[in-house]
DRENTORKOL-3810 file (N, C-alpha, C; in nm, 4 decimals):
REM DRENTORKOL-3810
@n.u->1.3058; n.v->-6.8694; n.w->-0.9611; ca.u->1.1952; ca.v->-6.9091; ca.w->-1.0448; c.u->1.2469; c.v->-7.0075; c.w->-1.1494
@n.u->1.1738; n.v->-7.1123; n.w->-1.1683; ca.u->1.2110; ca.v->-7.2147; ca.w->-1.2653; c.u->1.0974; c.v->-7.2309; c.w->-1.3648
@n.u->1.1310; n.v->-7.2133; n.w->-1.4912; ca.u->1.0320; ca.v->-7.2326; ca.w->-1.5962; c.u->1.0716; c.v->-7.3570; c.w->-1.6734
@n.u->0.9826; n.v->-7.4518; n.w->-1.6788; ca.u->1.0111; ca.v->-7.5794; ca.w->-1.7448; c.u->0.9126; c.v->-7.5958; c.w->-1.8594
@n.u->0.9634; n.v->-7.5975; n.w->-1.9794; ca.u->0.8782; ca.v->-7.6168; ca.w->-2.0967; c.u->0.9400; c.v->-7.7255; c.w->-2.1827
@n.u->0.8691; n.v->-7.8328; n.w->-2.2001; ca.u->0.9137; ca.v->-7.9427; ca.w->-2.2844; c.u->0.8185; c.v->-7.9544; c.w->-2.4019
@n.u->0.8754; n.v->-7.9739; n.w->-2.5181; ca.u->0.7897; ca.v->-8.0006; ca.w->-2.6334; c.u->0.7269; c.v->-8.1380; c.w->-2.6212
@n.u->0.8060; n.v->-8.2331; n.w->-2.5713; ca.u->0.7588; ca.v->-8.3695; ca.w->-2.5501; c.u->0.7860; c.v->-8.4036; c.w->-2.4038
@n.u->0.6850; n.v->-8.4401; n.w->-2.3263; ca.u->0.7082; ca.v->-8.4724; ca.w->-2.1850; c.u->0.8108; c.v->-8.5849; c.w->-2.1691
@n.u->0.8960; n.v->-8.5722; n.w->-2.0675; ca.u->1.0028; ca.v->-8.6694; ca.w->-2.0444; c.u->0.9498; c.v->-8.8073; c.w->-2.0068
@n.u->0.8246; n.v->-8.8166; n.w->-1.9675; ca.u->0.7685; ca.v->-8.9457; ca.w->-1.9275; c.u->0.7344; c.v->-9.0352; c.w->-2.0466
@n.u->0.7332; n.v->-8.9794; n.w->-2.1667; ca.u->0.7028; ca.v->-9.0597; ca.w->-2.2858; c.u->0.8283; c.v->-9.1380; c.w->-2.3230
@n.u->0.8196; n.v->-9.2696; n.w->-2.3139; ca.u->0.9359; ca.v->-9.3559; ca.w->-2.3355; c.u->0.9911; c.v->-9.3404; c.w->-2.4766
@n.u->1.1231; n.v->-9.3249; n.w->-2.4838; ca.u->1.1899; ca.v->-9.3188; ca.w->-2.6128; c.u->1.1928; c.v->-9.1812; c.w->-2.6762
@n.u->1.0932; n.v->-9.1003; n.w->-2.6510; ca.u->1.0875; ca.v->-8.9677; ca.w->-2.7127; c.u->1.1002; c.v->-8.8540; c.w->-2.6127
@n.u->1.0838; n.v->-8.8851; n.w->-2.4876; ca.u->1.0780; ca.v->-8.7813; ca.w->-2.3854; c.u->1.1997; c.v->-8.6921; c.w->-2.3767
@n.u->1.3159; n.v->-8.7492; n.w->-2.3986; ca.u->1.4376; ca.v->-8.6699; ca.w->-2.3868; c.u->1.4891; c.v->-8.6225; c.w->-2.5221
@n.u->1.4204; n.v->-8.6552; n.w->-2.6294; ca.u->1.4653; ca.v->-8.6168; ca.w->-2.7635; c.u->1.4692; c.v->-8.4652; c.w->-2.7801
@n.u->1.3678; n.v->-8.3949; n.w->-2.7307; ca.u->1.3683; ca.v->-8.2496; ca.w->-2.7432; c.u->1.4776; c.v->-8.1878; c.w->-2.6573
@n.u->1.5047; n.v->-8.2473; n.w->-2.5413; ca.u->1.6127; ca.v->-8.1983; ca.w->-2.4560; c.u->1.7480; c.v->-8.2166; c.w->-2.5248
@n.u->1.7678; n.v->-8.3318; n.w->-2.5862; ca.u->1.8932; ca.v->-8.3592; ca.w->-2.6559; c.u->1.9109; c.v->-8.2656; c.w->-2.7751
@n.u->1.8036; n.v->-8.2387; n.w->-2.8466; ca.u->1.8110; ca.v->-8.1477; ca.w->-2.9613; c.u->1.8462; c.v->-8.0062; c.w->-2.9164
@n.u->1.7860; n.v->-7.9614; n.w->-2.8075; ca.u->1.8154; ca.v->-7.8283; ca.w->-2.7556; c.u->1.9594; c.v->-7.8192; c.w->-2.7070
@n.u->2.0051; n.v->-7.9206; n.w->-2.6360; ca.u->2.1428; ca.v->-7.9221; ca.w->-2.5875; c.u->2.2416; c.v->-7.9197; c.w->-2.7034
@n.u->2.2147; n.v->-7.9963; n.w->-2.8076; ca.u->2.3007; ca.v->-7.9980; ca.w->-2.9260; c.u->2.3057; c.v->-7.8604; c.w->-2.9917
@n.u->2.1923; n.v->-7.7951; n.w->-3.0021; ca.u->2.1870; ca.v->-7.6620; ca.w->-3.0628; c.u->2.2656; c.v->-7.5605; c.w->-2.9808
@n.u->2.2512; n.v->-7.5651; n.w->-2.8493; ca.u->2.3217; ca.v->-7.4708; ca.w->-2.7625; c.u->2.4723; c.v->-7.4932; c.w->-2.7690
@n.u->2.5161; n.v->-7.6180; n.w->-2.7654; ca.u->2.6593; ca.v->-7.6478; ca.w->-2.7740; c.u->2.7150; c.v->-7.5975; c.w->-2.9066
@n.u->2.6420; n.v->-7.6162; n.w->-3.0144; ca.u->2.6867; ca.v->-7.5689; ca.w->-3.1456; c.u->2.6984; c.v->-7.4169; c.w->-3.1487
@n.u->2.6013; n.v->-7.3483; n.w->-3.0910; ca.u->2.6051; ca.v->-7.2023; ca.w->-3.0894; c.u->2.7217; c.v->-7.1497; c.w->-3.0064
@n.u->2.7452; n.v->-7.2104; n.w->-2.8917; ca.u->2.8554; ca.v->-7.1665; ca.w->-2.8056; c.u->2.9895; c.v->-7.1988; c.w->-2.8700
@n.u->3.0025; n.v->-7.3173; n.w->-2.9271; ca.u->3.1287; ca.v->-7.3589; ca.w->-2.9884; c.u->3.1694; c.v->-7.2656; c.w->-3.1016
@n.u->3.0736; n.v->-7.2067; n.w->-3.1693; ca.u->3.1039; ca.v->-7.1154; ca.w->-3.2792; c.u->3.1730; c.v->-6.9883; c.w->-3.2306
@n.u->3.1626; n.v->-6.9582; n.w->-3.1023; ca.u->3.2214; ca.v->-6.8359; ca.w->-3.0479; c.u->3.3513; c.v->-6.8608; c.w->-2.9711
@n.u->3.3973; n.v->-6.9830; n.w->-2.9666; ca.u->3.5231; ca.v->-7.0140; ca.w->-2.8985; c.u->3.6369; c.v->-6.9928; c.w->-2.9978
@n.u->3.7248; n.v->-6.8998; n.w->-2.9643; ca.u->3.8343; ca.v->-6.8630; ca.w->-3.0539; c.u->3.9617; c.v->-6.9372; c.w->-3.0157
@n.u->4.0623; n.v->-6.9346; n.w->-3.1022; ca.u->4.1917; ca.v->-6.9932; ca.w->-3.0658; c.u->4.2506; c.v->-6.9310; c.w->-2.9386
@n.u->4.2225; n.v->-6.8041; n.w->-2.9151; ca.u->4.2688; ca.v->-6.7389; ca.w->-2.7922; c.u->4.2062; c.v->-6.8050; c.w->-2.6700
@n.u->4.0778; n.v->-6.8354; n.w->-2.6777; ca.u->4.0099; ca.v->-6.9038; ca.w->-2.5670; c.u->4.0709; c.v->-7.0420; c.w->-2.5439
@n.u->4.0950; n.v->-7.1144; n.w->-2.6528; ca.u->4.1522; ca.v->-7.2491; ca.w->-2.6413; c.u->4.2918; c.v->-7.2447; c.w->-2.5794
@n.u->4.3725; n.v->-7.1454; n.w->-2.6191; ca.u->4.5074; ca.v->-7.1314; ca.w->-2.5637; c.u->4.5014; c.v->-7.0985; c.w->-2.4146
@n.u->4.4100; n.v->-7.0108; n.w->-2.3764; ca.u->4.3955; ca.v->-6.9758; ca.w->-2.2348; c.u->4.3506; c.v->-7.0967; c.w->-2.1538
@n.u->4.2607; n.v->-7.1756; n.w->-2.2089; ca.u->4.2154; ca.v->-7.2962; ca.w->-2.1393; c.u->4.3290; c.v->-7.3964; c.w->-2.1256
@n.u->4.4091; n.v->-7.4123; n.w->-2.2295; ca.u->4.5227; ca.v->-7.5048; ca.w->-2.2236; c.u->4.6229; c.v->-7.4601; c.w->-2.1182
@n.u->4.6497; n.v->-7.3289; n.w->-2.1117; ca.u->4.7422; ca.v->-7.2773; ca.w->-2.0087; c.u->4.6868; c.v->-7.3034; c.w->-1.8693
@n.u->4.5576; n.v->-7.2812; n.w->-1.8512; ca.u->4.4960; ca.v->-7.3019; ca.w->-1.7197; c.u->4.5011; c.v->-7.4487; c.w->-1.6801
@n.u->4.4812; n.v->-7.5381; n.w->-1.7755; ca.u->4.4839; ca.v->-7.6811; ca.w->-1.7446; c.u->4.6252; c.v->-7.7321; c.w->-1.7212
@n.u->4.7239; n.v->-7.6643; n.w->-1.7790; ca.u->4.8629; ca.v->-7.7057; ca.w->-1.7609; c.u->4.9180; c.v->-7.6673; c.w->-1.6241
@n.u->4.8565; n.v->-7.5683; n.w->-1.5599; ca.u->4.9028; ca.v->-7.5269; ca.w->-1.4273; c.u->4.8762; c.v->-7.6384; c.w->-1.3276
@n.u->4.9694; n.v->-7.6557; n.w->-1.2372; ca.u->4.9507; ca.v->-7.7575; ca.w->-1.1336; c.u->4.8546; c.v->-7.7034; c.w->-1.0291
@n.u->4.7520; n.v->-7.7785; n.w->-1.0012; ca.u->4.6530; ca.v->-7.7364; ca.w->-0.9035; c.u->4.6973; c.v->-7.7761; c.w->-0.7632
@n.u->4.6824; n.v->-7.6852; n.w->-0.6666; ca.u->4.7184; ca.v->-7.7204; ca.w->-0.5290; c.u->4.6199; c.v->-7.8223; c.w->-0.4722
@n.u->4.6686; n.v->-7.9033; n.w->-0.3844; ca.u->4.5810; ca.v->-8.0009; ca.w->-0.3217; c.u->4.6599; c.v->-8.1166; c.w->-0.2651
@n.u->4.5918; n.v->-8.2076; n.w->-0.1977; ca.u->4.6610; ca.v->-8.3220; ca.w->-0.1377; c.u->4.7198; c.v->-8.4134; c.w->-0.2444
@n.u->4.8284; n.v->-8.4750; n.w->-0.2091; ca.u->4.8960; ca.v->-8.5672; ca.w->-0.3018; c.u->4.8778; c.v->-8.7086; c.w->-0.2556
END
């Protein structure tokens, strides 16, 4: 099931994606507030590992 609710329809030029951008900014801010140094260290370790694959 997909529920789509826009405050401003995306077809309105210049303003259509403004509500989407505002919502995305709010969500990123809320999630970023919960990322701890432990999470960042774990992500850095995971990115430092060499990934298997073709060379």
